[in-house]
N, C-alpha and C positions, 0 to 999 in steps of 0.2 A: 254827519254833519260838523265844517271844518267846526274846528272852536280858536277865541281867540283867546290865547296863554301869554301874561307877562315870569320873566324867570331873571334873575337875579344873579352874577355873579353868573353871570353864561360866555365870558368872554374867553373861557377856556376851562379844561375841566371838567369834570359830571356839570356846569351848569353852558358847557357847550354841545357835547354827549346828549341832555336831555331835548335842547335846544334842537338839533338836527335831531331827536327824535321824535318830534312832536308834528315840523316838518312833514319828515318820513311821511306821517299820517294825514298831510295837506290841514294841518293846521295852520294860521298866520302866528306868527313868534314876536313878540317884542323881548331884544337880546339886553337888558342892562347890563351893567358894571360900571367901576372907576373909567375903565379906559376902555378900544375897542369895538366899544359896543354900538348899536343901534341909539339911543338912548343912554346919556351918562347917569350912575343914579348911587350917589353916596347912601349907602345904609343906613348908617350913622345919622342922616344931613334930615333933618324932617321938612328942609320947604326942597331937595330933591323927592321925596315923597310925592308932596304938593303938587310941583311937576310932571312928577310920573301919574300921578291918576287927573292932571286938566290934557295929557298925552293919549293917554286912554281917552279919555270922554271924547277928544275932538278925531281924534285918527276912526275906534270903533266905536262907540257909543256906549259901549260895553265891555266887560271885563267877563271870560269862562273857565279860566283859569291861572290863580296867584301859588307859582312856588316861587316860595323861601330859602333859594338855596344856598343864597353867599356865604362866605363863612372863612376862619383865619384857623388856626391851629395853633394846640397852646398847654400850660401846663406846668408844671413843676410840682415837686414833694412840697411837704407843706410853711416846711421850716425854709424852704430854698429859694419860691415864689413870692413874689411880691403883691401888697397889694394893688401899684401900677399895672401889673398885667390881667387879676384880676378884672381890674376897672374896663381895662381893655377888651378881654376875652367878651365878658361880658353887656357891652356895648354895641357889639361887633354881632355876634352869637348867639345873643337871645332879643336885645331890643333893637337888631335889627329884624327880626320876623313879627316883634312884640309892634313897629310901627310901620311894617311895612300889612300887618292883621288891620291894625285898626286904620290906614288909611281906603282899604276897599272894602271892610262889610256894611259900609252905608249903601253903595252900590250893589256889593252883593244880595241886601236886603231887599232894594227898593225893586231891583229882578227879581229872586226870590228862584234866588237857580247859582250854581256856580261852587267849585270847587280849590281850597286854599290847600297849600301843596309843602309843608316842612320839611329841608330837609335837617336830621338831626341827627341822629351816632348811634350802634353800636354800642356805647359811650352815655348814652341815653338809660341802658338799661345793665350795662352787667358793665362793673365802676373798677381799672383797672389801676393801683396804688400808683402814686409819684401826678396822675391828672384830673386832681379833686375841683379845678376850674373848667378843666375842656368837662368833665364825667356833669356838672353842676348846674353847666351854664345850658347842656342838649339833657340833661333830664328834667329842665323847667319847657327846654322847647316841647319834649309831650309830651309835659303838664297840661304846657296852652292851647296844643295840637287837640286835647281832647274835652278842655274845654271848653274850645275853641265851634265843635262838633255838637256837646251838647246845647249854646247858647240858640243857633245856626240850625240848629234838626227844621225846626219849625218853619225855617225861610226856603225849601229843600238844600241850602245851602252843606257840603260835605267839608272833609276837616281828618287829611291825613299826615301822617308822621312819618318819613323815610331809616330805618334806622341801618347805614351798613357797616359789615366790616371794612377792614384797612385793604382799601386798594388804590391802586396803580392810581396816583392823579399831582400835580404841581402841589399841593394844599399844605407840602411842609415847607415851599419856595417863602411861606407867610408866617413861619415858629421863630415863635419869640420866646425868649427870656432865662432867667436863670440857670438854673436847670440843663445845663449840657448832654446834660450824663440821659436825662429824658427824649431830650430832640434824639440821641445820636440809636435811641431803641424804636425811637416810630419811625423816622425816617428807614432801620433797615427795615422794617416789618413790612412797610408801603412803598418801596421801591420791590421786595421778593413774594407780593402779594401775585399773585396765578391773572387773578379776580383787576378786569379794564375796566373808564370809567361809562365806556362802553353797553356793559353788560349790565351792569347798575340803574346806569336810560332805560334799555328793555324791563329788563324785571318791576321800575319803579310803575312802566308804563301796560306792566299788567295786573300790576295791583290796585293797579286805580282803573279800570278795565273791571274787576271783582269788585273794588267796589272799598278795597282794603281799609282797616282807617288807623293799623302799625303795617309795616310795608320790611319783613324783612328779606331783603333782594338778595340775599346770598348764601351758599351753605354754612359759611362760619361761622357768621350773625348766629343764625337756623340753632346751630351747636350749641354755640357759647350760648346765647341762653334758654335753651331747652334743657344744660347742664344747671343752669341757677333754679332753673326751676324742679327738677327732679331730685337733686341729687348736689344741695346745697352744701356741704360738708367738701366735698369733694373740688366743688367751687372752692372752698372759702382756702383749697389747701392752694389752690394753683395759683391764683390770687394773691397770698402771701409767698409763696415758693417769685412770681412776681416781683415781690416788695425787696427780699432781698438777693435778690438777682441786682435791681439798681440800686440798693444801696452800695454791694461790689460794684458796679463800675464805675459807678460814684468814686468810693474810695483809691480803686484802682487809680482814677483821673486827677485822683485829691483833689479833690471838690468835696464840698462839705456834706 
């Protein structure tokens, strides 16, 4: 049966790949984004979310899948990143999904059906140095998703968190912050990844088919999370080695 799907951040990257993957299955997709989308939607705007709800009610009369995908890249060492950077990334990466979820929960409850998919990150589970703000907001998205699943289970509404590792996308075009050493490291990891957005999108739909509440869509993500679970000492050693490397790169670049 065809599903009605709303995706945020769907103009490019993973959002566009997810839209195409749903459409390939015969689903109807409303692509939302700031620009170049079926519907303009700023995820930080309550008014835009209200307009999206009204559009869905008028066009479809209901919704089967809400995909909170829109997000930005950021981070920075604790003594480098400013509070303005924390506020910016929190408003988009955390409060975006919060606003989307709050907007559509009443509809899902009335329907007694639906699914909410929140695109988090491996950073929700594995916490590299230099990425405190990004790690924190993605961990919060994971907590939001689990809580949503508990609250809505009685209404036959499911919640799913997607936690990919680094994959090729245009996410780094949104990166902002004072810690340029971190931005350089993140960019290299994204650009060198053998995994593309279509790979992640396919794995997400497979995870939804299985009913997975936590979707780890790529092998590097699964391996990293397994290391943390099974050998915390080895995991800590890897993370602290990365912290030392980041400090070294910053010193070589003349940063603080």
